[in-house]
Kinemage of the C-alpha trace (Angstrom):
@kinemage 1
@onewidth
@group {chain A} dominant
@subgroup {mainchain}
@vectorlist {calphas} color= white
{ca met a 1} P -9.875 65.127 67.805
{ca thr a 2} L -9.607 65.213 63.863
{ca arg a 3} L -7.159 63.838 61.114
{ca glu a 4} L -5.734 67.731 60.939
{ca glu a 5} L -5.143 67.326 65.060
{ca val a 6} L -3.117 63.967 64.851
{ca thr a 7} L -0.190 64.131 67.252
{ca pro a 8} L 4.091 63.505 65.457
{ca gly a 9} L 3.840 59.814 67.457
{ca val a 10} L 0.474 58.597 66.441
{ca ala a 11} L 0.862 60.301 62.801
{ca glu a 12} L 4.429 57.665 63.257
{ca ala a 13} L 2.750 55.066 64.492
{ca leu a 14} L 0.023 54.954 61.482
{ca arg a 15} L 3.205 55.106 58.771
{ca his a 16} L 4.519 52.269 60.433
{ca leu a 17} L 1.533 50.406 59.918
{ca glu a 18} L 1.260 51.343 56.338
{ca thr a 19} L 4.802 50.262 55.673
{ca ala a 20} L 4.993 47.640 58.075
{ca tyr a 21} L 1.886 45.758 57.705
{ca asp a 22} L 3.762 42.427 56.646
{ca gly a 23} L 5.506 42.064 59.781
{ca pro a 24} L 4.649 41.273 63.533
{ca leu a 25} L 2.375 44.443 64.538
{ca ser a 26} L 0.704 44.733 67.624
{ca pro a 27} L -1.535 47.200 69.457
{ca ala a 28} L 1.444 47.891 71.691
{ca ser a 29} L 3.982 47.988 69.293
{ca leu a 30} L 2.335 50.767 67.589
{ca ala a 31} L 1.522 52.667 71.297
{ca gln a 32} L 5.406 52.299 71.835
{ca lys a 33} L 5.656 53.899 67.550
{ca ala a 34} L 3.387 56.728 69.190
{ca gly a 35} L 5.281 57.147 72.421
{ca leu a 36} L 1.475 56.703 74.396
{ca ser a 37} L 0.535 53.986 76.249
{ca pro a 38} L -1.838 51.108 74.648
{ca ala a 39} L -5.202 52.616 76.162
{ca arg a 40} L -3.974 56.177 75.042
{ca leu a 41} L -3.378 55.015 71.530
{ca ala a 42} L -6.066 53.073 71.137
{ca arg a 43} L -8.857 55.773 72.616
{ca thr a 44} L -6.722 57.962 69.582
{ca ile a 45} L -7.489 55.279 67.139
{ca lys a 46} L -10.839 54.847 67.763
{ca arg a 47} L -11.732 58.859 67.759
{ca ile a 48} L -9.919 58.823 64.344
{ca his a 49} L -10.668 55.884 62.524
{ca gly a 50} L -13.565 54.720 64.738
{ca leu a 51} L -11.822 51.176 64.656
{ca ser a 52} L -9.357 49.473 67.458
{ca pro a 53} L -5.998 48.837 67.006
{ca arg a 54} L -6.032 45.439 66.139
{ca gln a 55} L -8.971 46.200 63.530
{ca leu a 56} L -7.268 48.429 62.079
{ca ile a 57} L -4.169 46.109 61.739
{ca thr a 58} L -6.532 43.954 60.057
{ca lys a 59} L -8.246 46.480 57.884
{ca thr a 60} L -4.913 47.751 56.222
{ca arg a 61} L -3.494 43.890 55.596
{ca ile a 62} L -7.218 42.939 54.206
{ca thr a 63} L -7.061 46.071 52.079
{ca ile a 64} L -3.765 45.291 50.803
{ca gly a 65} L -4.289 41.854 50.368
{ca ala a 66} L -7.466 42.411 47.711
{ca arg a 67} L -5.280 45.161 45.910
{ca leu a 68} L -2.788 42.304 45.472
{ca leu a 69} L -5.474 40.285 44.579
{ca arg a 70} L -6.686 42.130 41.721
{ca glu a 71} L -2.890 43.469 40.425
{ca thr a 72} L -1.163 40.477 39.960
{ca ala a 73} L -1.882 36.609 39.596
{ca arg a 74} L 0.245 35.899 42.863
{ca pro a 75} L -0.901 32.381 45.112
{ca val a 76} L -3.272 33.929 47.972
{ca ala a 77} L -0.823 32.248 50.285
{ca glu a 78} L 1.929 34.269 49.417
{ca ile a 79} L -0.267 37.199 49.535
{ca ala a 80} L -1.724 36.103 52.512
{ca leu a 81} L 2.102 36.011 54.418
{ca asp a 82} L 2.836 39.042 52.504
{ca cys a 83} L -0.238 40.607 54.490
{ca gly a 84} L 1.211 39.870 57.447
{ca phe a 85} L -1.394 36.954 58.295
{ca thr a 86} L 0.107 33.860 59.627
{ca asp a 87} L -0.887 31.459 57.048
{ca his a 88} L -3.572 31.357 53.902
{ca ser a 89} L -6.383 30.112 56.445
{ca ala a 90} L -6.351 33.041 59.086
{ca phe a 91} L -6.377 35.483 55.236
{ca thr a 92} L -8.885 33.545 53.591
{ca arg a 93} L -10.867 33.640 56.752
{ca ala a 94} L -10.329 37.373 57.606
{ca phe a 95} L -10.959 38.732 53.954
{ca arg a 96} L -14.064 36.119 53.686
{ca ala a 97} L -15.629 37.958 56.585
{ca val a 98} L -14.848 41.439 55.828
{ca ala a 99} L -15.431 40.831 51.672
{ca gly a 100} L -17.867 38.045 51.827
{ca leu a 101} L -16.251 35.843 49.396
{ca ser a 102} L -12.936 33.709 49.483
{ca pro a 103} L -9.416 35.931 48.205
{ca thr a 104} L -9.884 33.403 45.076
{ca ala a 105} L -13.456 34.604 44.728
{ca tyr a 106} L -12.641 37.960 44.971
{ca arg a 107} L -9.668 37.801 42.507
{ca glu a 108} L -11.862 35.941 39.845
{ca arg a 109} L -15.074 38.499 40.200
{ca ala a 110} L -11.859 41.245 39.830
{ca his a 111} L -11.106 39.944 36.630
{ca gln a 112} L -14.554 39.685 35.163
{ca asn a 113} L -15.079 43.385 36.123
{ca ser a 114} L -17.852 42.091 38.549
{ca ala a 115} L -16.360 42.374 42.225
{ca pro a 116} L -17.838 44.381 44.754
{ca thr a 117} L -16.355 47.865 44.436
{ca trp a 118} L -14.110 47.851 47.007
{ca pro a 119} L -15.438 51.330 48.560
{ca ala a 120} L -18.172 49.701 49.471
{ca ala a 121} L -16.240 46.800 50.775
{ca leu a 122} L -14.548 48.890 52.641
{ca gln a 123} L -17.812 50.042 54.448
{ca arg a 124} L -18.994 46.290 55.327
{ca met a 125} L -15.068 45.417 56.898
{ca asp a 126} L -15.751 48.688 59.231
{ca arg a 127} L -19.135 47.731 60.366
{ca ala a 128} L -17.514 43.777 60.440
{ca leu a 129} L -14.566 44.919 62.208
{ca ala a 130} L -16.447 47.042 64.688
{ca gly a 131} L -18.420 43.755 65.347
{ca glu a 132} L -21.660 45.552 63.960
{ca leu a 133} L -21.920 42.180 61.106
{ca val a 134} L -22.824 38.440 62.730
{ca phe a 135} L -20.973 35.586 61.162
{ca lys a 136} L -22.020 31.976 60.764
{ca lys a 137} L -19.226 29.399 62.081
{ca arg a 138} L -20.061 25.683 62.335
{ca ala a 139} L -19.064 24.722 65.802
{ca gly a 140} L -16.961 21.530 67.006
{ca asp a 141} L -20.372 19.719 67.310
{ca gly a 142} L -21.579 20.799 63.767
{ca lys a 143} L -24.118 22.951 64.676
{ca thr a 144} L -24.161 26.857 63.200
{ca gln a 145} L -23.004 29.629 65.876
{ca ser a 146} L -22.920 33.302 65.231
{ca thr a 147} L -19.654 35.160 65.409
{ca ser a 148} L -18.638 38.237 64.816
{ca arg a 149} L -15.020 38.053 65.997
{ca val a 150} L -12.727 38.657 63.278
{ca glu a 151} L -8.992 37.147 63.339
{ca ala a 152} L -6.047 38.038 61.900
């Protein structure tokens, strides 16, 4: 399936994602918008974007968050909530996993014109969300464990 072959229902679900990213979104709610089962929508989204619906939701939210970080002086916590994250720390964890630096550091570099080019960061995000990158996380015992899970 190519982008030209997207059904009207799937197109509606993708438009909904682009406009309602700040609210509660789930793969099931997108499937309902598309008029498909969650499994069918997942297969379709995977063919089109190479990501699961959950990963696409996260990618959309992070991309919009990055734009707001570059273009506004709004607090990171406010941007996090406006992008549909439950709190500042969830946004920071997801953003750091994708961009390789915190939202604040990204903003500072963007204002110094030395931020990572966003297309390259999007490529990194695609790999991260697809589970190709491994991120380090502290376990409760203080030891470092590898994880590739990115949560929104």
